[in-house]
N, C-alpha and C positions, 0 to 999 in steps of 0.2 A: 397598416404599416408593420412590417416585421421588426424584430429586435435588432437585427444587423443594420437596417436602415436607420433606426433610432440612434443606435450607437454611433453610426457615421455622422449623423446630423449634429448630435450633441458634441461629438469630438471635434467636428469642424468649428462649432461655435466656441468651444473652449480653446482650441488652437488659435482662433482669431483673438480671443481675450488675452492669451499669452503674448501674441504679437503686439497688441495694443500696449500691454504692460512693458514689453521690451523697448518700445519706442518712447513711451511717456515717462518711464522711470528716470532715465538720464536727463530728460528735459526738465522734470520737476526738481531734480537735485540741483541742476544749474540755476533754476529759478529761485530756489531757496537761498542759495549763496549770493545771487545777484541782488536779492531783496532781503538780506539777512536781518536788518533792523526790524522789519515788520514780522518776520517769522520767529525771531528769537524770543519775543515776549510771549508768544502763544505755544512755544514748543517745550515739552517736558524736560528733555535733556539739558536745555539751557536755563530753565527757570531757577535752578539751584546754584547757578554760577554767579559770581559777582562781576557781571558784565558792565563795562564802561564803554559805551558805543563810540565815544570820542577817541578812545585808545585802540580801537580795533581798526587796523589798516588793511590795505589790499593784500599784504603778505599773510596776515592772519586769516583773511577770508580765503585766500588761495590754498593755504595749508589745511584749513578746515574743510574745504571742498575735497582736497585729496584724501583726507582721513575718512570723510563720509562716503567716498567712492568705494571703500573697501567693503562695507556691508551691502551697499547697493550692488556692487559687482558680484558678490557671492550669491545674492538672491537672484540677480539677473541670469547667472549661469544655471541656477536651479530651474528657473522658469523656462529657459531655453531648452533644457532637457524635458520639461513638461510639454513644450511645443512639439518636440520630436516624438514624444510618447503619443500625444493626441493625433499626430500625423499618421502614426502606425495604426492606431485605432480607426481613424477615418478611412484608411486604405484596407480595412478588414482584418488586419493582424490583431488577434486577441491574446495569444499566448506565444511568447518567444523569449529567449534570453535577453534580447535588447529591451523588451518592455520591463522586465524585472530590474534590469540595470538602470533604466531611466528613472524608475520609481526610487531605487536605492540612492542614486546620486542626488535626486531632489531632496530626499530625506536627509542626506548628509549635508547638503547646503543649508537646509533649515537649521540643523543642529549647529553647524559651523557659525552661522550668523548669530545665534543666541550665545554661543560660547565666546565669540569675539566681541560681543556687544559691550561688556564692561571695559575692555581694553580700548575700544573706540571712544567710549565716554571719557575715559581718562585722557586720551590724546586730544580730544576736542577741548576739554577743560584746559589743558596745558597750552594749546595753540591760541585759544580765545582770550586767555587771561595773562599771557606772557608779558604783555606791555603794562599790566597793572602795577602799581607800586608794591613793593615788598610788603607782605602781610595781607594783601588784597587779591592775591592769586588764588585760584581754586581748581579743584577737580570735583567731578560728580559722577557717581555710579548709581545706576538704577537697575534693579532686577525685580520684575513684577510677576504677577500671576499669568500675564500674557506670555512671558518667556517660558514659564513652566508648561503652559498649554502647548506652545510650539514644540518644546522638547518632547512632550507626550505624543503629539501628532507625528513627529519624526520617528519616534520609537515604533508607533503603530505601522508607519509606512515601511520601516525596515523589516518588521515582521511579515508584512504582506509580500514584500519582494522575496524574502526567504521562502515563504510558503509557495509562492508562484514557481520559484526555481525547483523546489522539491517536487511539486506536482508535475512539472514538465519532465523532470528526471524519471519519476515513476511511470509517466505515460510512455516515454521512450523505452524504458526497461520492459514494460508490458508489450509494446509493439514488437520487440525482438523475439518474444515467445511465440508469436503468431506465425 
């Protein structure tokens, strides 16, 4: 099997994985908020909050769901761009401005998710503890090595997209001389 066929097969599999993610991510987000009490104890962002389950009502859960949709939506948009990228690879396109653009947008969405994560943590803390008595409300912010790894990965992907654009520009420039 030649490399183009291997690229097509791997790209088709990764495109399918992106599609599975795009379908399952919103369903999992909904499941978390419908079963919040079970997930709250096991989830890191909530473990540092003074949660009183008896004070968390439907409005708190709905607002929490809306807040959590922000990072989920950011990542889903990035994965949708990956789905388009792997579609191009599957169809045999290996170098084009669209490919570099899809990589750059995915990298930007990864970076945006990490940058907005502390704000989302603060909003979730406010929403989930707003019914607590005064003095028992809380917010929680967590920034970990995982976030730094994602920032590094997005930087690498920005560089790859830039290099791809520059390589394509040089190839077009060289083609004009012939």
